N, C-alpha and C positions, 0 to 999 in steps of 0.2 A: 504494500500500500504506500503510495506517495504522500509526502507531507502536504498540508494545505497551502503552505507558503511557496512551494515549488523549489525551495533551496535545498541543496544537498551539502552535507559535510563529509568530506573524504578524510578518513582517519588513516594515517600512515604509521605502520608499525615497523620500527627498525629492529633488526635482530640484536639481541643483547650480547655484549662482550663477556669475557670470562669473569671479570670482577663483578659485573652486574648480576651474572648468574649465581655467583657465590653469596650475594646479598650483603657483602661487607660494607659498601658505602651506606646502605640503608641502616645497618646495625650501628655504624659509627655516627650517623646523624641522630639516631635515637639516643645513644649514650650522651652525645653533646647536649641535646635538649634536656635530658635528665640532669646532667651536671649543672646546666644553667639554672634550672629551677631549684636545685639543691641549695644554692647560695642566695636565693631571693628572700625577701622579707616574708615571714609567715603571715597568712591571712586568717588563720584560726584564732578564735577568741575563746579564752578559757572562761566559760560562762559564769559560774558562780562568783568568781573573783573579779572578772572584768565584765563590763556591760557595753553592748554595742551602742553607738550613737545612732539615733533614729532621725529620719527626716522631719521637717516641720509639719508635714501633713500626715504623719503616721497616726493610725487609730489604735488606741489601746483599749483597756478595760473601761466599761461604762462607769460613770459617776454621776450621782444626782446632786446638784449644787444647792447651796443655801444662799440667801440674800445677805445684805450687810448686817441685819439684825440677828442673823443666825436661824431664820425660819426657812423651812423647806420651800423651794420655788415651785415644785410640781403641784399642779391643780387638778390632776387626774382627768384631763380633757380627752385623753385617749388618742391623740393625733400620732404620737410615736408608735403606738401599737398598730394603728391603721396603716401607717406608712412602711412598716417593717415587712419586707418581702418574704422573710423566712418565718414570720409569725412567731417570733421568739419572745415578744414582750406581752405579759398579761398583767392586768391591774384590776383592783376593786376599789371603787371610790367610796368615800364616806363624808358626812357632814361634820364640820368643825363644831365642837361643843364649847360651852362657856368655860373660860379659863385656859383654853388652848390657843389663844391669839398669839402667844410668843412662839408657838411651835410651827404654825402653818400660816402662809400669807393670805390665802383666800378662804372662803366659806367651805369650799370643797377641797379635799386632799386625797391622796392615794393611800388608803389604809393598807393595801397589799400591793406591792410593785415587785414583779419578778421578771428576770431575764434568763432564758435558757441559753447558756453560753455554747452549748453543743449545736444549737440551731443557728445562732447568730453568725452572720457572714461579714460583720464589721463594715457595712456599706456606708454608714453615716447618715442614712435617711432619717432615722429617729432624731438625730441631732439637728438636722435641718428643719424638720417638721415642728419642733417644739416652739410654741409662741412665747413661752416664758423663759427660754434659755435655761431650762432645768437639767437637761441631760447632755453630757459631753462624753466623747470617747477619748479621754486624755489620761487614763490611768496606766498602770504598768501592764506588762504582758500577763495574760490570763494564766495562772499557775496550773500545772498538770495535777491530776488526781486519779484515783482508781475507781471511784463510784460515780455513776451517772447523776445521782441525786445531789452530789456535791457541786455540780455545775449549774444548778439552778440558784442564781444569786437573788437574794431578797434585799429589802431595804437595809438590813443590818450590814451588808457588804457594800452596798451601792451608795448610800447617803454619806457625803463627806462629813467629817467631824466638825462641830461648831468651832468658831475661831477661838473662843475662850479655852476650849480643851487643847487645841493645837499650841497655844501660847504656854499653857501649863506643862505640856509634854516637853516643849523646847527648854523651859526653865529647869525641869527635872534632869534633862540630859546635860545641860550646862553645869548644874550643881554636882552631878556625878563625876564630871571631869575635873 
């Protein structure tokens, strides 16, 4: 069958000489490449002791943010769950009770907020859909585990600590040193 373009490519095969038939030049080239790579800088990162630098647009573990007063920003509107193509986010909303004004920004809040990290594809659509800027993918690498149930992250793992707690933690670390 002829090609559609009508062009032909003629391959010329020269007979191999003695050294080419012995494959010695090819073996010498392979050894030269190996020796060249032997003295190059190593690209391996010793993970627990060294951490890789990530790009600015890297997406890590989810975190639910707080506002300046330490209240949760999430209003349980459900837009993040609707925008998630993997359907990894589930939530149950509840009404804020009297005396909980310092905990939640709006009258409605997420009583249960769960992300199944085994289903999440880290696309960032939940982050873009949130009108209150409550969810960000700015956390560390999702740690490995053995059980599937340990990959369902609730508010206990997702909500960032209040600013007062973080300041207290820093002060205790400084006093230990």
